C-alpha positions, 0 to 999 in steps of 0.5 A: 834238707837240701836234698829233699827240697830239690827232688820235687823240682826235678820231678816238675821239670821231668813232667813239664820239659820235653825230651830235647829240653830235658837233655839240654838242661842236663848238659847245661848242669854238667857244664855248670858243675864240671870241676875239671880245670880250664886247662885240662880240657880242649877249649875249642872242643868245649866251645864246639860242644857248647855251640852244638848244644845251643844252636841245635836246640835253638833250631829244633824249638823254633821249628816246634814253635812254628808248627804249633803256630801253624797248627793253632792258626789252621784250627782257628781258621777251621773253627771260624769258618765252621761257625760262619757256615753254621750261622749262615745255614741258620739264617738261610733256613729262616729266610727260606721259611719266611719265603714259603710263608710269603708265597702261601700268604700271597696264594691265600689272599689272592681272593681277598685283597683287603690287608694283602699289601700290608702282609706283603710289606711285613714279610718283605721287611722281615726278609730284608732285615734278615738279609742285612743280619746275614751280611752283618754276621758275615762282616763280623766273622770276617773281621774276627778272622782277620784280627785273629790271624794278625795277631798270630802273625804278630806273635810269631814275628815277635818270637822269631826276633826274640830268638834271633836276638838271643842267638846274636847274643850267644854268638857274641858271648861264645866268640869273646876271648874272655868267655868262661865256663861259668858265663856260658853255663849261665847263658845256657841255663837262661836260654833253656828256662826261656825255651821252657817259658815260651813253649808253655805259652805257645801250647 
């Protein structure tokens, strides 16, 4: 019964974890399930291995997360810039059409001054209105771009602080004379799960 229940979980882990994360999980499980007595292995060698596994994976995951955020920021900026350019081009086209209409109207009405001033004012009002709309849309898009950049900066800073705090906690545990295999294994398991959660959120 237990074997059937555990297999789907391992399949899910293999699908969702990256290669480095799967290696970390396997190494963590080896530490947790090790049945050798503490005096049968070199404590310094075990701690060195744990440090290598822990800090090596933390550095790799931090670099991956930073690269992912940079790609996301670049994509967001490119998308917003493209949207801004499209809206500005559309408004420019509308202004150009109205300007041409204005010139046509002026040329046609040269022989008949009745009502010309009213038409001119109407066209000028439309041009001014569109000009204000262009400025408003441009300002709104700049605000959105700035807000998105600030949000991503805050998210990156929070992730960095979280990683640093986890590294500090791990260093304290590994440096404590009374740290045993079980506490180290639990710590590695928690950090591996946290890495998987953070990676899925960043993606």
